[in-house]
ZALOVEX-321722 format. One record per residue: x, y, z of N, C-alpha, C in turn; residue number from 0. Coordinates in pm, whole numbers, plus 32768, in hexadecimal, padded with zeros to 4 digits. Layout:
REM ZALOVEX-321722
+------+------+------+-------+-------+-------+------+------+------+-----+
| n.c1 | n.c2 | n.c3 | ca.c1 | ca.c2 | ca.c3 | c.c1 | c.c2 | c.c3 |   i |
+------+------+------+-------+-------+-------+------+------+------+-----+
|    X |    Y |    Z |     X |     Y |     Z |    X |    Y |    Z | NUM |
...
+------+------+------+-------+-------+-------+------+------+------+-----+
//
This chain:
REM ZALOVEX-321722
+------+------+------+-------+-------+-------+------+------+------+-----+
| n.c1 | n.c2 | n.c3 | ca.c1 | ca.c2 | ca.c3 | c.c1 | c.c2 | c.c3 |   i |
+------+------+------+-------+-------+-------+------+------+------+-----+
| 354A | A672 | 0AB6 |  35C1 |  A66B |  0AFC | 35E8 | A6E4 | 0B1C |   0 |
| 3615 | A6CA | 0BB9 |  3615 |  A76E |  0C1F | 36C0 | A745 | 0C2E |   1 |
| 36E6 | A7BF | 0C64 |  377E |  A7CF |  0C63 | 37A8 | A7F2 | 0CE9 |   2 |
| 3800 | A7D5 | 0D41 |  3822 |  A7E7 |  0DC5 | 38AF | A85B | 0D7F |   3 |
| 3883 | A8C9 | 0D90 |  38CB |  A92D |  0D3C | 394B | A948 | 0D63 |   4 |
| 397D | A954 | 0DE5 |  3A26 |  A94E |  0DF3 | 3A64 | A8CA | 0DF1 |   5 |
| 3A2E | A872 | 0DE1 |  3A6B |  A7DD |  0DA8 | 3A76 | A7CE | 0D2C |   6 |
| 3A13 | A807 | 0CD7 |  3A07 |  A7BD |  0C56 | 39DA | A741 | 0C52 |   7 |
| 3981 | A72B | 0CAE |  3949 |  A694 |  0CC0 | 38C0 | A684 | 0C88 |   8 |
| 388D | A620 | 0C39 |  3808 |  A618 |  0C00 | 37BC | A5C4 | 0C57 |   9 |
| 3732 | A5FE | 0C7D |  36C8 |  A5BD |  0CBD | 3665 | A580 | 0C4D |  10 |
| 3666 | A4F7 | 0C3F |  35F9 |  A4E0 |  0BEA | 35BB | A45D | 0C1A |  11 |
| 3525 | A433 | 0BB8 |  34FD |  A3B0 |  0BE6 | 3533 | A33B | 0BB6 |  12 |
| 356F | A2EE | 0C0D |  35A2 |  A268 |  0BE8 | 3559 | A207 | 0B9B |  13 |
| 35B2 | A1C0 | 0B42 |  3572 |  A173 |  0ADB | 358C | A0E2 | 0B08 |  14 |
| 3532 | A07C | 0ADD |  356F |  A000 |  0AF0 | 35EC | 9FDD | 0AE1 |  15 |
| 361A | A002 | 0A77 |  36C3 |  9FE3 |  0A2F | 3711 | A014 | 0AB3 |  16 |
| 36E2 | A078 | 0B15 |  3737 |  A0B3 |  0B5E | 3743 | A06F | 0BFF |  17 |
| 3703 | 9FCE | 0BED |  36F6 |  9F8A |  0C56 | 378F | 9F60 | 0C91 |  18 |
| 37E6 | 9F35 | 0C37 |  387A |  9F0D |  0C56 | 38A4 | 9F82 | 0C8C |  19 |
| 38B6 | 9FDE | 0C44 |  3900 |  A058 |  0CAA | 38B0 | A07F | 0D22 |  20 |
| 3827 | A083 | 0D2C |  37FE |  A0B0 |  0DA5 | 381A | A050 | 0E22 |  21 |
| 3817 | 9F8E | 0DE5 |  3842 |  9F46 |  0E4F | 38DE | 9F62 | 0E82 |  22 |
| 3916 | 9FA2 | 0E24 |  39B6 |  9F8B |  0E34 | 39C8 | A015 | 0EBC |  23 |
| 398D | A069 | 0E94 |  397E |  A0D0 |  0ECC | 3953 | A0CA | 0F7A |  24 |
| 38F8 | A06F | 0F83 |  38B3 |  A046 |  0FFE | 3927 | 9FE8 | 1039 |  25 |
| 3956 | 9F9B | 0FF1 |  39D0 |  9F23 |  1032 | 3A59 | 9F71 | 1067 |  26 |
| 3A90 | 9FF7 | 101A |  3AE8 |  A051 |  1030 | 3AD7 | A06C | 10BD |  27 |
| 3A58 | A0B8 | 10D3 |  3A1D |  A10B |  113D | 3A2F | A087 | 11D7 |  28 |
| 3A0C | A013 | 118C |  39EB |  9FBC |  1210 | 3A80 | 9F96 | 1247 |  29 |
| 3AD0 | 9F86 | 11C1 |  3B3D |  9F45 |  11FD | 3B7F | 9FAD | 1261 |  30 |
| 3B8F | A028 | 1236 |  3BB6 |  A07E |  128A | 3B8B | A090 | 1318 |  31 |
| 3AEF | A07E | 130E |  3AC9 |  A089 |  1391 | 3ACF | A026 | 13F9 |  32 |
| 3ABA | 9FA5 | 13BB |  3AAF |  9F14 |  140D | 3AF9 | 9EC0 | 13F3 |  33 |
| 3B41 | 9ED3 | 1374 |  3B96 |  9E5D |  134A | 3B53 | 9E00 | 1308 |  34 |
| 3AE9 | 9E12 | 12A6 |  3A9F |  9D9B |  1288 | 3A5F | 9DD2 | 120B |  35 |
| 3A5C | 9D89 | 118E |  3A0C |  9D7F |  111A | 3955 | 9D5A | 1153 |  36 |
| 3907 | 9DBE | 1136 |  3882 |  9DD0 |  114A | 3821 | 9DA0 | 10E4 |  37 |
| 3830 | 9DB8 | 107E |  37D6 |  9D96 |  1013 | 3818 | 9D49 | 0F8D |  38 |
| 37AE | 9D16 | 0F3F |  37D7 |  9D11 |  0EAA | 3790 | 9D71 | 0E55 |  39 |
| 37C6 | 9D31 | 0DCE |  3789 |  9D9B |  0D59 | 36E5 | 9D4F | 0D65 |  40 |
| 36DC | 9CE2 | 0D68 |  3653 |  9C95 |  0D66 | 35FE | 9CC6 | 0DBD |  41 |
| 361C | 9CEA | 0E4F |  35C2 |  9D1A |  0EA6 | 35A1 | 9DA4 | 0E87 |  42 |
| 3615 | 9DFE | 0E5C |  35F3 |  9E69 |  0E1B | 3574 | 9E77 | 0DB9 |  43 |
| 3591 | 9E1C | 0D55 |  350E |  9E25 |  0CF9 | 349F | 9E18 | 0D27 |  44 |
| 3499 | 9D95 | 0D9F |  3408 |  9D6F |  0DA5 | 33D7 | 9DE7 | 0E0D |  45 |
| 3413 | 9E02 | 0E55 |  33E1 |  9E90 |  0EA3 | 33B2 | 9EEA | 0E4F |  46 |
| 33DC | 9F02 | 0DD2 |  33AB |  9F79 |  0D9F | 3324 | 9F42 | 0D3E |  47 |
| 3302 | 9EC1 | 0D45 |  329A |  9E98 |  0CF9 | 3231 | 9E5C | 0D5A |  48 |
| 3243 | 9E90 | 0DEC |  31BA |  9E83 |  0E52 | 3156 | 9EB5 | 0E18 |  49 |
| 30E2 | 9E6E | 0E30 |  305A |  9ED7 |  0DFD | 3053 | 9F0F | 0E6A |  50 |
| 303A | 9FB2 | 0E24 |  300C |  A029 |  0E84 | 3074 | A072 | 0E63 |  51 |
| 30F7 | A045 | 0E4C |  3174 |  A0A3 |  0E41 | 3187 | A0D8 | 0DA7 |  52 |
| 31A7 | A146 | 0D9A |  31CB |  A18E |  0D08 | 3239 | A1BC | 0D15 |  53 |
| 3295 | A18F | 0C9B |  3330 |  A1BF |  0CB5 | 3342 | A219 | 0C81 |  54 |
| 32D8 | A277 | 0C27 |  32CC |  A2E5 |  0C17 | 32C2 | A35F | 0C66 |  55 |
| 3289 | A338 | 0CCB |  326F |  A3A8 |  0D45 | 3293 | A38F | 0DC5 |  56 |
| 32C0 | A2FF | 0DD8 |  32E7 |  A2CC |  0E4F | 335A | A2D1 | 0E6E |  57 |
| 33B0 | A2E9 | 0E37 |  345A |  A2DC |  0E1B | 34A9 | A334 | 0DC4 |  58 |
| 351C | A35E | 0E11 |  3573 |  A3C3 |  0DE9 | 35FB | A38C | 0DCC |  59 |
| 3657 | A3B6 | 0D68 |  36D0 |  A390 |  0D59 | 374A | A418 | 0D2B |  60 |
| 3782 | A410 | 0D79 |  37F3 |  A492 |  0D5E | 3863 | A43F | 0D26 |  61 |
| 389C | A473 | 0CAE |  38F9 |  A45C |  0C58 | 3969 | A4B4 | 0C58 |  62 |
| 39F3 | A48B | 0C4B |  3A52 |  A4E9 |  0C50 | 3A72 | A4FB | 0BB2 |  63 |
| 3AC1 | A566 | 0B82 |  3AE6 |  A583 |  0B04 | 3AF5 | A4F1 | 0A96 |  64 |
| 3B2F | A4AA | 0AAD |  3B51 |  A42A |  0A5A | 3ACB | A3D5 | 0A85 |  65 |
| 3A65 | A3EF | 0ADE |  39F8 |  A393 |  0AC0 | 3A08 | A32F | 0B35 |  66 |
| 3A69 | A347 | 0B8C |  3A78 |  A2FC |  0C0A | 39EC | A310 | 0C61 |  67 |
| 39C4 | A2AD | 0C9C |  3964 |  A2A3 |  0CFC | 398E | A2EF | 0D9F |  68 |
| 396A | A348 | 0DA5 |  39A8 |  A36F |  0E45 | 3948 | A38A | 0EBF |  69 |
| 38D4 | A383 | 0E89 |  385A |  A38E |  0F01 | 37E8 | A358 | 0EC5 |  70 |
| 37A8 | A33C | 0F21 |  372F |  A2F3 |  0F06 | 36B0 | A2FE | 0F73 |  71 |
| 3648 | A300 | 0F3D |  35D8 |  A306 |  0FB0 | 3574 | A2BD | 0F6F |  72 |
| 350C | A269 | 0FE5 |  349D |  A22C |  0FB3 | 3436 | A256 | 1036 |  73 |
| 33BE | A26A | 101A |  3337 |  A269 |  106F | 32E1 | A20A | 1054 |  74 |
| 32B7 | A1CA | 10A9 |  325C |  A16C |  10AA | 31CA | A179 | 110B |  75 |
| 316A | A183 | 10E3 |  30EC |  A1AD |  1124 | 3088 | A144 | 1128 |  76 |
| 3080 | A0E0 | 117E |  3048 |  A064 |  118F | 2FAD | A085 | 11E4 |  77 |
| 2F38 | A061 | 11DF |  2EBC |  A062 |  11F1 | 2EE1 | A04A | 1282 |  78 |
| 2EA9 | A0A6 | 12DA |  2E2E |  A112 |  12BE | 2E74 | A1B2 | 12B4 |  79 |
| 2EF5 | A19F | 127B |  2F3D |  A21C |  1265 | 2F3D | A260 | 12D0 |  80 |
| 2F5C | A249 | 1337 |  2F83 |  A2AA |  13BC | 2FFF | A2AF | 13E0 |  81 |
| 3068 | A253 | 13AB |  30D0 |  A248 |  13AC | 312F | A220 | 133D |  82 |
| 3130 | A29B | 12DC |  31AB |  A273 |  12A6 | 3220 | A25E | 12C2 |  83 |
| 3282 | A237 | 1261 |  330A |  A226 |  1281 | 335D | A244 | 1219 |  84 |
| 33D1 | A295 | 122A |  343A |  A2B7 |  11DE | 34BD | A275 | 11FB |  85 |
| 351A | A249 | 118A |  3576 |  A209 |  11AF | 35D3 | A267 | 1145 |  86 |
| 365C | A270 | 1176 |  36B1 |  A2E4 |  112C | 373B | A2B4 | 1137 |  87 |
| 379E | A2B1 | 10C9 |  3803 |  A262 |  10C1 | 3859 | A2FA | 107D |  88 |
| 38C2 | A30B | 10B1 |  3923 |  A360 |  1078 | 39AA | A32B | 1073 |  89 |
| 39F9 | A33F | 101B |  3A67 |  A2FD |  0FE7 | 3AD5 | A35B | 1074 |  90 |
| 3B2B | A2FD | 109C |  3B7F |  A33A |  10F3 | 3BD2 | A3BD | 10BC |  91 |
| 3C07 | A3AA | 104C |  3C42 |  A425 |  101B | 3BF7 | A476 | 0FD8 |  92 |
| 3B7F | A48D | 1010 |  3B25 |  A501 |  0FF7 | 3ABC | A52F | 1071 |  93 |
| 3AF8 | A504 | 10D4 |  3AB4 |  A554 |  1151 | 3ABF | A5CA | 117A |  94 |
| 3A82 | A609 | 119A |  3A77 |  A689 |  11CB | 3AA0 | A6EA | 1144 |  95 |
| 3A54 | A6D3 | 10F5 |  3A51 |  A71E |  1065 | 399B | A72D | 1062 |  96 |
| 3969 | A732 | 10B6 |  38D4 |  A74D |  108D | 3880 | A6DD | 102D |  97 |
| 38D8 | A672 | 102D |  3869 |  A5F7 |  1005 | 37FC | A5C4 | 1050 |  98 |
| 3816 | A592 | 10D2 |  37BD |  A55C |  1113 | 3744 | A5D0 | 112F |  99 |
| 3772 | A64A | 116F |  3709 |  A69E |  1170 | 36C7 | A6B9 | 1114 | 100 |
| 36FE | A6C5 | 1070 |  3686 |  A6D3 |  0FFE | 3626 | A654 | 100E | 101 |
| 366F | A5CE | 1031 |  35F9 |  A558 |  101C | 359D | A540 | 106E | 102 |
| 35CF | A565 | 10EF |  3577 |  A585 |  1160 | 34EE | A5D5 | 1123 | 103 |
| 3521 | A64A | 10F8 |  34B3 |  A6BA |  10E2 | 3449 | A663 | 109C | 104 |
| 3471 | A658 | 1019 |  343C |  A614 |  0FA6 | 33C7 | A5A2 | 0FDD | 105 |
| 33FC | A544 | 101F |  33CE |  A4D1 |  1072 | 335A | A50C | 10C6 | 106 |
| 3368 | A589 | 1120 |  3302 |  A5A4 |  1175 | 3298 | A611 | 1121 | 107 |
| 32C7 | A629 | 10A3 |  326B |  A679 |  106D | 3208 | A61A | 1011 | 108 |
| 322F | A599 | 0FF1 |  31C8 |  A539 |  0FD0 | 317A | A500 | 1022 | 109 |
| 318B | A50E | 10A7 |  315E |  A4D1 |  111A | 30E8 | A543 | 1143 | 110 |
| 3106 | A5C6 | 1127 |  30AB |  A620 |  1158 | 303D | A61A | 10DB | 111 |
| 305C | A60E | 1069 |  3003 |  A5FF |  1003 | 2F97 | A579 | 0FEF | 112 |
| 2FFF | A514 | 1054 |  2F69 |  A4AD |  103C | 2F36 | A4A4 | 10E4 | 113 |
| 2F2F | A505 | 112C |  2EE3 |  A4FE |  11B6 | 2E3E | A4F2 | 11BC | 114 |
| 2E42 | A509 | 1139 |  2D6B |  A4EE |  111F | 2D71 | A467 | 1100 | 115 |
| 2DC4 | A403 | 1103 |  2DAD |  A37B |  10ED | 2D8E | A341 | 119E | 116 |
| 2DB2 | A376 | 120F |  2DB5 |  A34A |  1287 | 2D29 | A374 | 12BC | 117 |
| 2CF0 | A330 | 1304 |  2C58 |  A331 |  1328 | 2C57 | A3B5 | 1381 | 118 |
| 2BF0 | A40A | 1374 |  2BE3 |  A486 |  139B | 2BD4 | A468 | 144E | 119 |
| 2C44 | A4DD | 1480 |  2C3C |  A4DA |  150F | 2CB4 | A47F | 155C | 120 |
| 2CFE | A41A | 1517 |  2D7A |  A3DF |  1509 | 2DE3 | A42A | 14F8 | 121 |
| 2E3B | A436 | 156B |  2EC2 |  A458 |  1564 | 2F21 | A419 | 14FF | 122 |
| 2F4F | A45B | 14C0 |  2FC9 |  A42B |  1461 | 3042 | A46F | 147E | 123 |
| 30A7 | A418 | 1484 |  313C |  A433 |  146A | 3185 | A3FC | 1443 | 124 |
| 3211 | A44B | 13F7 |  325B |  A3F8 |  13A6 | 32B5 | A3B5 | 13F9 | 125 |
| 32EE | A34E | 13CC |  336B |  A2EB |  1402 | 33D6 | A2E7 | 13B1 | 126 |
| 344D | A2E3 | 1401 |  34CF |  A2D6 |  13BB | 351C | A280 | 1433 | 127 |
| 3575 | A253 | 13DD |  35D7 |  A1F4 |  142E | 3660 | A205 | 1426 | 128 |
| 36AC | A205 | 1495 |  3753 |  A1DD |  1461 | 37AB | A199 | 14C6 | 129 |
| 3807 | A16A | 14AD |  3857 |  A12F |  14F3 | 3897 | A173 | 154D | 130 |
| 38C1 | A137 | 15DA |  38D3 |  A199 |  1642 | 396C | A1EB | 1612 | 131 |
| 39C6 | A199 | 15C8 |  3A33 |  A1DF |  15B5 | 3A31 | A23A | 1552 | 132 |
| 39CD | A274 | 1511 |  39D4 |  A2BC |  148B | 3998 | A352 | 14F2 | 133 |
| 39FF | A3AC | 151D |  39ED |  A40C |  1558 | 3999 | A46F | 150E | 134 |
| 39E2 | A485 | 1485 |  39C3 |  A4DE |  143D | 3917 | A4DE | 1409 | 135 |
| 38DD | A464 | 1420 |  385F |  A453 |  13FA | 3812 | A469 | 146C | 136 |
| 3824 | A466 | 14EE |  37EC |  A49F |  1555 | 37E4 | A527 | 1561 | 137 |
| 384E | A567 | 1539 |  3863 |  A600 |  1566 | 37EF | A637 | 14EB | 138 |
| 37DB | A5E4 | 1466 |  37A5 |  A619 |  140B | 36FD | A5F7 | 142C | 139 |
| 36D9 | A592 | 146D |  3648 |  A55F |  149A | 3611 | A5F2 | 1502 | 140 |
| 3681 | A5F9 | 1575 |  366D |  A638 |  15E7 | 3666 | A6E0 | 15C1 | 141 |
| 36C3 | A6F3 | 1552 |  36B5 |  A784 |  152B | 362F | A787 | 14A3 | 142 |
| 35DC | A72E | 1492 |  3576 |  A74A |  1431 | 34FF | A732 | 148F | 143 |
| 3506 | A722 | 1509 |  349B |  A731 |  1572 | 3477 | A68A | 157F | 144 |
| 3493 | A61D | 1573 |  3491 |  A5AE |  15B1 | 34C0 | A58E | 162F | 145 |
| 3491 | A525 | 1654 |  34AA |  A4F2 |  16DF | 34BE | A47D | 16DC | 146 |
| 350A | A43B | 174A |  351F |  A39E |  1768 | 349A | A361 | 17A2 | 147 |
| 3479 | A2F8 | 1764 |  33F2 |  A2AF |  1794 | 3418 | A21D | 17C4 | 148 |
| 3480 | A1E4 | 1783 |  3497 |  A150 |  1784 | 3510 | A122 | 1765 | 149 |
| 354E | A0BA | 17A6 |  35BE |  A08C |  17A3 | 35CA | 9FD8 | 178B | 150 |
| 3618 | 9FC5 | 172E |  3609 |  9F3F |  1727 | 36A7 | 9F00 | 1724 | 151 |
| 36B6 | 9EB4 | 174E |  3762 |  9E70 |  174F | 3764 | 9DDF | 16ED | 152 |
| 37E1 | 9DB7 | 16CA |  3809 |  9D53 |  16AE | 381E | 9CF8 | 1704 | 153 |
| 37D8 | 9C5C | 170B |  37E8 |  9BF7 |  1741 | 382F | 9B7F | 16DD | 154 |
| 384B | 9B2B | 1725 |  3884 |  9AAD |  16FB | 3850 | 9A33 | 1733 | 155 |
| 3803 | 99F9 | 1717 |  37B2 |  9985 |  177B | 37A9 | 9906 | 1718 | 156 |
| 37E9 | 989B | 1728 |  37DD |  982C |  16EA | 37FD | 984B | 1655 | 157 |
| 3858 | 98B7 | 1610 |  384C |  98B0 |  159F | 37F1 | 991F | 1564 | 158 |
| 37AA | 9965 | 15AC |  3745 |  99A4 |  1565 | 3754 | 9A4E | 1590 | 159 |
| 3788 | 9A87 | 1526 |  37C3 |  9B26 |  1533 | 373E | 9B78 | 1516 | 160 |
| 3709 | 9BA6 | 157E |  36AA |  9BFB |  1561 | 36B1 | 9C85 | 15C1 | 161 |
| 3663 | 9CFF | 159E |  365A |  9D46 |  15E9 | 35D5 | 9D40 | 1629 | 162 |
| 35C0 | 9D39 | 16A0 |  355C |  9D4C |  1708 | 353B | 9DBF | 1776 | 163 |
| 34AD | 9DE9 | 178F |  3494 |  9E45 |  17DB | 34AB | 9E29 | 1848 | 164 |
| 34E6 | 9E7C | 1890 |  350D |  9E7F |  1932 | 3484 | 9E67 | 198E | 165 |
| 3477 | 9E1D | 19D0 |  3404 |  9DDD |  1A39 | 33F4 | 9E64 | 1A84 | 166 |
| 339D | 9EA3 | 1AB1 |  3397 |  9F30 |  1B20 | 33E3 | 9EDE | 1B8A | 167 |
| 33E7 | 9E74 | 1BD9 |  3406 |  9E53 |  1C35 | 3494 | 9E2E | 1C56 | 168 |
| 34D9 | 9E22 | 1BE2 |  3555 |  9E10 |  1BD4 | 35BD | 9E9E | 1B97 | 169 |
| 3563 | 9EF3 | 1B59 |  359B |  9F6B |  1B1B | 35FE | 9FB5 | 1B64 | 170 |
| 35D8 | 9FBB | 1C04 |  3636 |  A026 |  1C4E | 36BD | 9FBF | 1C63 | 171 |
| 36B7 | 9F24 | 1C6A |  372D |  9EE9 |  1C81 | 3773 | 9EC0 | 1C04 | 172 |
| 373C | 9EDE | 1B99 |  3770 |  9EAF |  1B15 | 37BC | 9F30 | 1AE9 | 173 |
| 3797 | 9FA2 | 1B0E |  37DB |  A023 |  1AEA | 3861 | A023 | 1AF8 | 174 |
| 38B9 | 9FF7 | 1B45 |  394B |  9FE5 |  1B5D | 396F | 9F9A | 1AE2 | 175 |
| 3947 | 9F33 | 1AE2 |  3972 |  9EB7 |  1A77 | 3953 | 9EEF | 19EA | 176 |
| 38ED | 9F28 | 19C5 |  38BF |  9F6B |  193F | 3937 | 9FE1 | 193F | 177 |
| 395C | A017 | 1986 |  39D6 |  A09C |  1958 | 3A6E | A041 | 1954 | 178 |
| 3A52 | 9FE5 | 1954 |  3ADD |  9F80 |  1932 | 3ADA | 9F28 | 18B1 | 179 |
| 3A54 | 9F3A | 188D |  3A58 |  9EF5 |  17E4 | 3A2B | 9F3F | 178E | 180 |
| 3AA6 | 9F51 | 1735 |  3A8E |  9F9D |  16BF | 3A11 | 9F9D | 1654 | 181 |
| 39CA | 9F3F | 1690 |  3959 |  9F1C |  1609 | 38D7 | 9F38 | 1653 | 182 |
| 38BE | 9F9D | 16A7 |  3855 |  9FD1 |  16D9 | 3800 | A02A | 1665 | 183 |
| 3792 | 9FFB | 1658 |  3735 |  A04B |  1607 | 36E4 | A0AF | 1628 | 184 |
| 36D8 | A119 | 160F |  366D |  A15D |  1642 | 3622 | A1B1 | 15DE | 185 |
| 3592 | A1CC | 161C |  3515 |  A1EE |  15CF | 34F8 | A270 | 15EF | 186 |
| 34E5 | A2E0 | 1598 |  34A6 |  A359 |  15AC | 3441 | A37A | 1560 | 187 |
| 33FB | A3D2 | 15C1 |  336D |  A419 |  1550 | 3367 | A49E | 156F | 188 |
| 3321 | A4CD | 151E |  32F3 |  A53E |  1522 | 323D | A542 | 14F8 | 189 |
| 320C | A59F | 155A |  3182 |  A5B0 |  153A | 3157 | A600 | 14C9 | 190 |
| 30EC | A5D3 | 1483 |  30D6 |  A607 |  13FA | 304E | A644 | 1418 | 191 |
| 3001 | A603 | 1468 |  2F8D |  A62F |  1478 | 2F38 | A5EF | 150C | 192 |
| 2F11 | A653 | 1585 |  2EEE |  A616 |  15F9 | 2E7F | A5D1 | 15DE | 193 |
| 2E5B | A588 | 1643 |  2DDD |  A529 |  1645 | 2DDC | A4AC | 168A | 194 |
| 2D83 | A480 | 168B |  2D7A |  A3C7 |  16E6 | 2DF0 | A389 | 16B7 | 195 |
| 2E3F | A34F | 1741 |  2EA3 |  A2FC |  1719 | 2E76 | A273 | 16EA | 196 |
| 2EED | A262 | 16A1 |  2EDF |  A1DD |  164B | 2F36 | A191 | 1686 | 197 |
| 2F29 | A0FC | 16A3 |  2F9A |  A0B0 |  16CA | 301A | A0B2 | 165B | 198 |
| 3093 | A0CA | 1679 |  30E1 |  A0DD |  1633 | 3139 | A041 | 15F1 | 199 |
| 311C | A02D | 1561 |  3151 |  9F97 |  1538 | 31DE | 9FB1 | 14FC | 200 |
| 3251 | 9FB3 | 1536 |  32DD |  9FCE |  14F0 | 32F9 | 9F52 | 1483 | 201 |
| 32A0 | 9EEF | 145A |  32B8 |  9E86 |  141D | 331D | 9EC2 | 13A0 | 202 |
| 32D4 | 9F35 | 1350 |  3339 |  9F7D |  12D3 | 33C7 | 9F89 | 1308 | 203 |
| 33ED | 9FC8 | 136E |  3472 |  9FE2 |  137E | 34C7 | 9F7D | 13C7 | 204 |
| 347C | 9F0D | 140C |  34BF |  9EBD |  141B | 34E2 | 9E3C | 139B | 205 |
| 3488 | 9E4B | 1351 |  349C |  9DFE |  12D1 | 3513 | 9E27 | 128C | 206 |
| 3527 | 9E91 | 129C |  3570 |  9EDA |  1224 | 3616 | 9ECC | 1266 | 207 |
| 360F | 9E8E | 12E3 |  36A1 |  9E69 |  12FF | 369E | 9DE5 | 1335 | 208 |
| 364C | 9D90 | 133D |  3643 |  9CEE |  135B | 365E | 9CAB | 12F5 | 209 |
| 365A | 9CDD | 1271 |  3681 |  9C81 |  1207 | 3700 | 9CA5 | 11CA | 210 |
+------+------+------+-------+-------+-------+------+------+------+-----+
//
């Protein structure tokens, strides 16, 4: 267990018993950002049992003095291991206290440790996403060397509520609309190893906000 000293917050490995607290934290953040609940306890548990995911090394939980979950991060690294993705959630009451910075650093350290899994000569980048209304997340990512590479927006069509990538032919004309929609989702990347480009598959980050 590690400490974020100035705040007396503990960073530890989550346990399966923490799933309700983590789901609650994610939903608190989602309600503040987009006004909607995004996950269930069952979904959190299922994600923690996906083959290849190790709860001991691929997730981190920040708890306050009374055991309250105030920060959470998870990293997923699917084959061919060239675009690992991290999701970070910080309780609104603890934003600006170093929680997100510490979680992002832990995820990046883990991703760098796994570089050997990617094919030789292939470029590897760590991806992170944030709702456009989360200005603190954007400043954190830019400050840590990430760059904006993709945008999605929330669409409503025949009862199908999803995030869809912007077609290149429509991207310019949709920018004005996107600025008026508070549910735009931005994807950032940070290069961990240069090399031959691999087509970017944002499935993990889209899945994280579609369900």
